[in-house]
KOLLO-912045 format. One line per field, with one value per residue (C-alpha): residue number from 1; residue in one letter; z, y, x. Coordinates in steps of 0.25 Angstrom, whole numbers. Each point is the difference from the previous one (the first is absolute). Layout:
<sites>
pos: (NUM,...);
code: (A,...);
zz: (Z,...);
yy: (Y,...);
xx: (X,...);
</sites>
This chain:
<sites>
pos: (1,2,3,4,5,6,7,8,9,10,11,12,13,14,15,16,17,18,19,20,21,22,23,24,25,26,27,28,29,30,31,32,33,34,35,36,37,38,39,40,41,42,43,44,45,46,47,48,49,50,51,52,53,54,55,56,57,58,59,60,61,62,63,64,65,66,67,68,69,70,71,72,73,74,75,76,77,78,79,80,81,82,83,84,85,86,87,88,89,90,91,92,93,94,95,96,97,98,99,100,101,102,103,104,105,106,107,108,109,110,111,112,113,114,115,116,117,118,119,120,121,122,123,124,125,126,127,128,129,130,131,132,133,134,135,136,137,138,139,140,141,142,143,144,145,146,147,148,149,150,151,152,153,154,155,156,157,158,159,160,161,162,163,164,165,166,167,168,169,170,171,172,173,174,175,176,177,178,179,180,181,182,183,184,185,186,187,188,189,190,191,192,193,194,195,196,197,198,199,200,201,202,203,204,205,206,207,208,209,210,211,212,213,214,215,216,217,218,219,220,221,222,223,224,225,226,227,228,229,230,231,232,233,234,235,236,237,238,239,240,241,242,243,244,245,246,247,248,249,250,251,252,253,254,255,256,257,258,259,260,261,262,263,264,265,266,267,268,269,270,271,272,273,274,275,276,277,278,279,280,281,282,283,284,285,286,287,288,289,290,291,292,293,294,295,296,297,298,299,300,301,302,303,304,305,306,307,308,309,310,311,312,313,314,315,316,317,318,319,320,321,322,323,324,325,326,327,328,329,330,331,332,333,334,335,336,337,338,339,340,341,342,343,344,345,346,347,348,349,350,351,352,353,354,355,356,357,358,359,360,361,362,363,364,365,366,367,368,369,370,371,372,373,374,375,376,377,378,379,380,381,382,383,384,385,386,387,388,389,390,391,392,393,394,395,396,397,398,399,400,401,402,403,404,405,406,407,408,409,410,411,412,413,414,415,416,417,418,419,420,421,422,423,424,425,426,427,428,429,430,431,432,433,434,435,436,437,438,439,440,441,442,443,444,445,446,447,448,449,450,451,452,453,454,455,456,457,458,459,460,461,462,463,464,465,466,467,468,469,470,471,472,473,474,475,476,477,478,479,480,481,482,483,484,485,486,487,488,489,490,491,492,493,494,495,496,497,498,499,500,501,502,503,504,505,506,507,508,509,510,511,512,513,514,515,516,517,518,519,520,521,522,523,524,525,526,527,528,529,530,531,532,533,534,535,536,537,538,539,540,541,542,543,544);
code: (X,X,X,X,X,X,X,X,X,X,X,X,X,X,X,X,X,X,X,X,X,X,X,X,X,X,X,X,X,X,X,X,X,X,X,X,X,X,X,X,X,X,X,X,X,X,X,X,X,X,X,X,X,X,X,X,X,X,X,X,X,X,X,X,X,X,X,X,X,X,X,X,X,X,X,X,X,X,X,X,X,X,X,X,X,X,X,X,X,X,X,X,X,X,X,X,X,X,X,X,X,X,X,X,X,X,X,X,X,X,X,X,X,X,X,X,X,X,X,X,X,X,X,X,X,X,X,X,X,X,X,X,X,X,X,X,X,X,X,X,X,X,X,X,X,X,X,X,X,X,X,X,X,X,X,X,X,X,X,X,X,X,X,X,X,X,X,X,X,X,X,X,X,X,X,X,X,X,X,X,X,X,X,X,X,X,X,X,X,X,X,X,X,X,X,X,X,X,X,X,X,X,X,X,X,X,X,X,X,X,X,X,X,X,X,X,X,X,X,X,X,X,X,X,X,X,X,X,X,X,X,X,X,X,X,X,X,X,X,X,X,X,X,X,X,X,X,X,X,X,X,X,X,X,X,X,X,X,X,X,X,X,X,X,X,X,X,X,X,X,X,X,X,X,X,X,X,X,X,X,X,X,X,X,X,X,X,X,X,X,X,X,X,X,X,X,X,X,X,X,X,X,X,X,X,X,X,X,X,X,X,X,X,X,X,X,X,X,X,X,X,X,X,X,X,X,X,X,X,X,X,X,X,X,X,X,X,X,X,X,X,X,X,X,X,X,X,X,X,X,X,X,X,X,X,X,X,X,X,X,X,X,X,X,X,X,X,X,X,X,X,X,X,X,X,X,X,X,X,X,X,X,X,X,X,X,X,X,X,X,X,X,X,X,X,X,X,X,X,X,X,X,X,X,X,X,X,X,X,X,X,X,X,X,X,X,X,X,X,X,X,X,X,X,X,X,X,X,X,X,X,X,X,X,X,X,X,X,X,X,X,X,X,X,X,X,X,X,X,X,X,X,X,X,X,X,X,X,X,X,X,X,X,X,X,X,X,X,X,X,X,X,X,X,X,X,X,X,X,X,X,X,X,X,X,X,X,X,X,X,X,X,X,X,X,X,X,X,X,X,X,X,X,X,X,X,X,X,X,X,X,X,X,X,X,X,X,X,X,X,X,X,X,X,X,X,X,X,X,X,X,X,X,X,X,X,X,X,X,X,X,X,X,X);
zz: (33,-6,8,-8,-11,-5,-12,5,1,-15,-5,-7,6,-12,2,15,-2,-10,10,11,-8,-3,15,4,-11,5,15,2,15,-2,12,-7,0,-13,5,-8,-5,-5,-6,-8,-7,-3,-5,-9,-9,-4,-7,6,3,15,2,-3,8,12,-1,-1,13,7,-4,3,13,5,14,0,6,-8,-7,-9,4,-10,-1,-2,-10,-9,1,-5,-12,-4,0,-8,-10,-1,-1,-12,-6,0,13,9,13,11,12,-8,-9,10,0,-15,-9,-3,-1,10,-1,-15,1,-5,8,-4,-10,7,-7,5,9,-5,4,14,1,-3,10,11,11,7,11,15,3,-9,3,4,-9,9,1,15,1,12,-1,2,12,7,-2,6,11,3,2,11,8,-1,11,-7,-2,-13,-3,-15,-6,-12,-11,-6,6,-1,-12,4,8,11,1,2,11,7,0,5,11,5,-1,4,6,9,9,4,2,9,8,4,1,-12,-1,14,-1,-15,-10,0,-8,-15,-6,-14,-2,4,-12,-10,4,-10,2,10,0,14,1,13,4,9,-2,-12,-8,-11,2,-3,-11,-6,0,-6,-11,-4,0,-7,9,15,8,10,13,-5,7,-4,7,6,14,4,-7,-2,14,-3,-8,-13,-10,-14,-9,-11,2,-8,5,8,15,13,9,15,5,9,-12,-9,10,1,-14,-5,-14,5,5,12,11,7,4,10,9,2,6,-2,3,-13,-8,3,-7,-12,-12,-14,-12,-12,-14,-14,-7,-10,8,13,-8,1,13,13,7,15,5,14,11,-1,10,9,8,15,11,1,-13,5,14,-5,-10,5,-8,-4,-12,-3,2,-11,-10,2,-2,-13,-4,0,-9,-10,-13,1,11,-4,10,-3,4,-2,-3,12,10,-1,15,4,13,11,-5,-14,4,7,-12,-10,10,0,-15,3,-9,-11,-5,-14,0,4,-10,5,-7,2,-4,-3,-4,-10,12,1,-10,-6,10,12,-6,0,15,4,-8,8,13,-2,-4,13,8,-6,1,15,1,-10,5,-13,-7,-14,-4,-2,-13,1,-10,-2,-5,2,0,-2,-11,-1,-11,5,5,-10,5,13,-7,-14,-12,5,13,-8,-9,13,6,-12,-1,15,0,-12,8,12,-9,-7,14,3,-13,2,13,-6,-9,12,10,-2,2,13,5,-1,6,12,2,0,10,9,-1,5,11,5,0,9,9,2,4,10,6,1,6,11,3,1,10,10,12,1,14,9,-2,-13,2,4,-12,-10,5,-1,-15,-3,6,-8,-13,-8,5,-3,-14,-2,5,-10,-11,3,2,-13,-8,-3,-5,11,-9,-1,14,6,7,15,7,-8,3,15,1,-6,7,13,-1,-2,9,-8,7,-8,-14,-9,-1,-13,-11,-10,-10,-1,-2,-11,-7,-1,-5,-10,-5,-1,-7,-9,0,-3,-11,-6,0,-7,-10,-3,-3,-8,-14,-7,-12,8);
yy: (-43,-5,2,-9,8,-12,-7,-14,-5,4,-7,-14,-12,-2,14,-1,-12,9,11,-10,-4,14,4,-11,5,14,-3,-2,-3,-10,6,4,15,7,12,13,-5,-13,7,10,-12,-8,12,5,-12,7,11,10,14,3,9,-10,-11,10,1,-15,-2,11,-6,-14,4,7,-3,6,-13,1,-13,-7,-13,-10,7,14,-7,-4,14,6,-10,3,15,-3,-8,12,10,-8,1,15,3,11,-6,6,-6,1,-10,-12,5,1,-9,-9,-15,-4,-15,0,11,-6,0,11,-2,-1,0,-9,-8,-13,5,3,-14,-6,8,-2,-9,-9,8,-4,0,1,13,-2,5,11,5,-3,-10,-9,3,15,-2,-9,11,10,-9,-1,15,-1,-11,7,10,4,15,5,14,0,-7,-9,0,-13,-9,12,-1,10,12,-8,-10,12,5,-13,-1,15,-3,-12,6,15,3,-13,1,14,-5,-12,9,10,-10,7,-12,1,15,3,-12,-15,-4,-2,-13,-5,-1,15,4,-10,2,5,14,1,9,1,5,7,5,-1,-11,-2,10,-10,-5,-15,4,9,-12,-8,10,1,-16,-1,-12,-3,-5,-11,4,13,5,12,6,13,-4,-2,-13,0,-3,-2,4,-7,0,-4,-5,-9,-15,-13,-3,7,-2,8,-2,3,12,-9,-8,12,7,-11,-2,5,3,10,14,-1,-6,14,-2,-10,11,3,-13,-12,9,8,-12,-7,12,0,-9,-1,-3,-6,-1,-1,14,8,13,-7,-4,15,5,-5,6,2,0,5,-1,12,11,2,13,1,-4,-14,-4,4,-6,-13,-3,-11,5,14,4,13,-7,-11,11,7,-12,-3,15,-1,-12,5,7,7,2,3,7,-3,8,-1,12,-4,-3,13,1,-4,-8,1,-14,4,13,-9,-9,12,6,-13,2,12,-1,-7,12,-2,-14,5,2,3,-6,5,-13,-3,14,-3,-2,15,10,11,11,-9,-6,15,2,-14,3,13,-7,-11,10,8,-13,-5,14,-2,-14,0,13,4,13,-7,-5,-15,-6,-6,-9,-1,-12,-13,-12,-12,-8,7,11,14,5,11,3,6,6,4,-1,10,-8,-12,6,5,-13,-7,10,-1,-15,0,9,-10,-12,7,2,-14,-5,8,-7,-12,10,8,-11,0,15,-2,-11,10,11,-8,-6,15,4,-12,3,14,-4,-10,11,9,-12,-3,15,0,-13,4,14,-7,-9,12,7,-12,2,-9,-6,6,4,-8,-4,14,6,-10,4,15,-3,-7,10,11,-7,12,8,-11,-1,16,-2,-11,8,12,-7,-8,10,-9,3,-1,-6,-13,-3,-11,1,4,-8,-13,2,3,-13,-9,7,-3,-14,1,4,12,-3,-13,7,3,13,7,-8,10,-11,-6,14,3,-14,4,14,-6,-9,12,9,-10,-14,2,10,-9,-12,8,5,-15,-4,12,-1,-6,9,13);
xx: (-38,12,13,9,6,8,-5,5,-15,-2,13,-2,6,10,5,1,10,8,1,3,13,3,-1,9,10,-1,1,15,-1,-11,-8,-12,3,4,8,4,14,-6,-12,9,7,-12,-9,11,-3,-13,8,-10,5,5,-12,-10,7,0,-15,-2,8,-8,-14,5,6,-13,2,15,6,12,-1,-10,-6,-6,-13,7,9,-12,-5,13,1,-14,3,13,-8,-10,11,6,-14,1,-9,5,4,-10,-7,-13,5,-3,-14,-1,-9,11,-1,11,-3,4,11,12,13,10,11,13,14,11,-9,7,13,-5,-6,14,7,-10,4,-9,-7,2,-14,-13,-8,-14,-11,-4,14,2,12,2,15,-1,-9,10,11,-9,-4,15,0,-10,7,14,4,13,1,7,3,-1,-12,3,-10,5,-12,-10,-9,-11,-2,-8,12,9,-9,0,15,1,-10,8,14,-3,-13,-3,12,-5,-14,5,10,-11,-12,-8,-8,-6,-3,-4,-1,4,13,-3,1,1,-15,-2,9,-7,-14,-10,-6,-11,-12,-7,-15,-4,-14,-12,-9,-9,8,2,15,-3,-9,11,10,-11,-2,14,2,-14,-3,-1,13,-1,-5,-6,-13,-8,-12,-5,4,15,4,15,5,14,12,0,12,-5,11,3,1,-1,-14,-11,2,0,13,-1,8,9,4,3,8,11,2,13,-4,-11,3,-9,9,1,-15,4,3,-15,-2,-10,-12,3,4,-13,-6,9,-1,6,-10,7,-6,6,-3,8,-2,5,13,4,-7,-4,-12,-2,-15,-2,-11,-9,3,-12,-4,1,10,-6,6,14,0,-6,10,10,12,6,-9,8,13,-4,-5,13,8,-7,1,15,-1,-10,1,-13,-10,-15,-9,-14,-12,-15,-9,-8,11,9,2,15,-1,11,6,0,7,11,1,2,10,8,2,9,12,-7,-8,5,-7,-14,-11,-15,-11,-15,-7,-15,-1,-11,-9,-2,-4,10,-4,1,13,6,-4,6,13,1,-3,10,11,-2,0,13,7,-2,6,11,6,6,-1,-1,-14,-1,-4,-14,-5,-15,-6,-9,10,-9,-6,-13,-2,1,-14,-2,-14,7,13,-5,8,11,2,1,11,7,0,6,11,3,0,9,10,0,2,11,7,-2,5,13,3,8,8,4,2,15,1,-9,10,11,-8,-4,15,5,-10,3,15,-3,-9,11,10,-9,-3,14,3,-12,5,14,-4,-8,12,9,-9,0,9,12,-3,-11,-15,-1,-15,-4,7,-6,-14,3,5,-13,-9,7,2,-5,12,10,-6,3,14,3,-6,8,13,0,-9,-11,-14,-10,-11,9,0,-9,-13,4,-11,3,15,-2,-9,11,11,-6,3,15,12,6,13,1,-1,12,8,0,8,5,4,-14,-6,11,-3,-15,4,9,-11,-10,10,8,-5,-15,3,11,-10,-11,10,4,-14,-6,-3,13,-3,1);
</sites>
């Protein structure tokens, strides 16, 4: 399965050097990112119609980041070359039978004039389009506590950069004031914004989670164990790296360039059951996988865990772009712990996909009954009127068991597997949209949290009976939530889990909380109403 739509790997070394020179010419800031304004000037040298250049940008910027890195720039130049040769510019062009290695660079008029005008860049962009200069600028945003009313886009060269700046200047002050990090989610860091899209696999033991990852990678990853008994006893993050190695959880959680620092809140007991498995792989350049311990049935499994299993899955769910729930035709019962795990995914329903794995182990008639039983079980657990999308297949390296399924079953499995792989293939393209979506969700959650905290503070007496009033407020937290909802006209579905909120609140003195600060709320409202739409407008297709 090929995730990289860029033909950079099919480009000759000679042409790659030419494109590197052109990229340096086109990139006026020298930060390794070709933004819309620079692209319009450089692409105009091709003399192609505006409509065709609009298509070139749309295909090259498939991740909708608002800029082209060096990889995407090569894609755009090869598309321009094909367009000049008379090919219609469509996304299928990249998959066409074209000899990209010998494809000549496009004809650009006035290139020599541009070279004469070009000044020496301040810093050479790296080949993968991730400049060190840019990262130092964004790092400064995270060390700055200054709040600015109007966000300047001068140093912002991507949508993700803009979100980082908006977070520091407008959202984080609200989170700090009302301790959002203690109740809901830790503060975001640079690495949280820059992390690759993640896919988490959840399921009971021996449903094929590790085998599924191995099937996609077409090789095993360091530390992988596969067997009919519960083998994966820890959370394993499978990600790209220069060599094959396993990194312990305590080490990975303190690395600033990794998005796992928030896991330190679950303690050493969890971190000893967490590790990162790195290996060089083209698929892992685009997606990170999270393999989880198999969920066992019975109360014993819950009480004997030395860490908050559902809390950890909930943390990963908020960071992931896709959550795969794997089921086995022979293990359709959903245990108590698995119900709690699925319940902890509340608010992330759009990320959940259900996979009925190992489906070729039963014949067509049994599969029909198994599918019906699974849908019935899920209907009771997911608590949604909509029917979940269930993918049927056998995700391993063995050929489909046609003796059990028959020719019709084999065709069905292949179509279902293609659908799921298409879903996975679209993850990198939707990563930027997902970041915006999660950021907006977080902003709304922070607003509601601030309303709740300030309301509780307001309910406290000025002098006598503080401890008694606090206990009364904690005991009747549901009623307080209803009051906040009615007072500020908020949707009830956006409110946090009452039990979890009550548990955290018990460790605080409500009287020490901040009163409502309308300026902070207004700042977040302005961000949602004006700044984010303006940011998206600035980084949309420059030919629109």
